[in-house]
C-alpha positions in Angstrom: 8.2 0.6 20.9 6.9 1.0 24.3 3.3 -0.4 24.7 2.7 3.9 25.7 3.8 4.6 22.1 2.0 2.0 20.3 -1.1 3.6 21.8 -0.2 6.3 21.1 0.8 5.6 17.4 -2.8 4.0 16.9 -4.8 7.2 17.7 -2.8 9.5 15.7 -2.2 7.0 12.6 -6.6 6.3 13.1 -6.9 10.3 12.2 -5.0 10.9 9.3 -3.8 14.9 9.8 -2.6 14.2 12.9 0.5 15.6 13.7 1.2 13.3 16.9 0.1 12.4 20.6 1.6 12.5 23.5 1.3 11.0 27.3 2.3 13.5 29.9 1.9 14.4 33.3 0.4 17.5 35.1 3.6 19.5 34.5 3.7 18.6 30.7 6.3 16.5 30.9 6.3 13.7 28.4 6.3 10.4 29.5 6.0 9.1 25.9 5.1 10.0 22.2 4.7 9.3 18.6 4.6 12.0 16.5 6.0 13.3 13.1 7.4 16.8 14.3 10.7 17.2 15.4 10.5 16.0 18.9 12.1 19.1 20.6 9.2 21.3 19.0 6.9 18.2 20.1 7.6 18.6 23.5 7.6 22.2 24.1 3.9 21.8 22.5 3.1 19.2 25.3 4.2 21.2 27.9 2.9 24.3 27.2 -0.9 22.3 26.7 -0.1 20.5 29.9 0.2 24.0 31.8 -3.5 25.3 30.0 -4.6 21.5 31.5 -3.4 22.1 34.5 -4.9 25.6 35.0 -8.7 24.5 33.5 -8.7 21.7 36.2 -7.8 23.8 39.0 -9.8 26.5 37.8 -12.9 24.1 37.5 -12.1 22.6 40.5 -12.2 25.7 42.8 -15.4 26.3 41.1 -16.9 23.1 42.2 -17.8 21.8 38.7 -15.2 18.9 38.9 -11.8 18.6 36.8 -11.9 19.2 33.2 -12.2 16.0 31.4 -10.7 17.5 28.3 -10.6 20.6 26.7 -9.9 21.4 22.6 -8.0 24.6 21.0 -8.1 25.9 17.7 -5.6 27.9 16.1 -5.0 28.8 12.5 -2.3 26.3 11.7 -2.9 23.5 14.4 -5.7 22.0 16.5 -5.2 20.6 20.0 -7.4 18.3 22.2 -6.2 17.2 25.7 -7.6 14.5 27.2 -7.7 13.7 31.2 -6.2 10.1 31.9 -5.8 9.9 35.5 -3.8 10.9 38.3 -2.5 14.4 36.8 -1.7 12.6 33.5 -3.1 13.5 30.3 -3.5 12.4 26.3 -2.7 15.0 23.5 -3.5 14.8 19.9 -2.5 17.1 17.7 -3.6 18.0 14.1 -2.0 20.1 11.0 -5.5 20.9 9.6 -9.2 21.1 11.0 -10.5 17.9 11.6 -13.9 16.0 12.0 -13.6 17.0 16.0 -15.8 14.3 17.1 -14.0 11.5 15.4 -10.8 12.9 16.6 -12.3 13.6 20.6 -13.4 9.3 20.4 -10.0 9.1 19.2 -8.6 11.1 22.4 -11.0 9.0 24.7 -10.1 5.3 23.4 -6.1 6.4 23.8 -6.6 7.8 27.5 -8.3 5.1 27.9 -6.0 2.7 26.8 -3.3 4.3 28.5 -4.9 4.3 31.8 -5.4 0.5 31.8 -1.6 0.4 30.7 -0.7 2.4 33.5 -1.9 -0.5 36.3 
């Protein structure tokens, strides 16, 4: 297991309803992941939310608010947190049911800090 995957595993296992975690670039291309989902489905989910994060960063940068730090998407069957790491990279955590967002967001933040440290 890579150091990136170990960081993601800790984040996923730290929030029991988590489906997985991903570390990806600004285009949604996965660098590494840890998930309980089929690999292809996880890669597609990560890529789609990477595009959304890229659009948010571009929109908020244009409006001079600075880039987005994170966003949360709540759907009927899945919940997703996407958190910026740095230099266009992001952490994604997905959950199969509604979870304590404050706790899950803190796990995403911690994973992002650890991934950033590992990148250096």
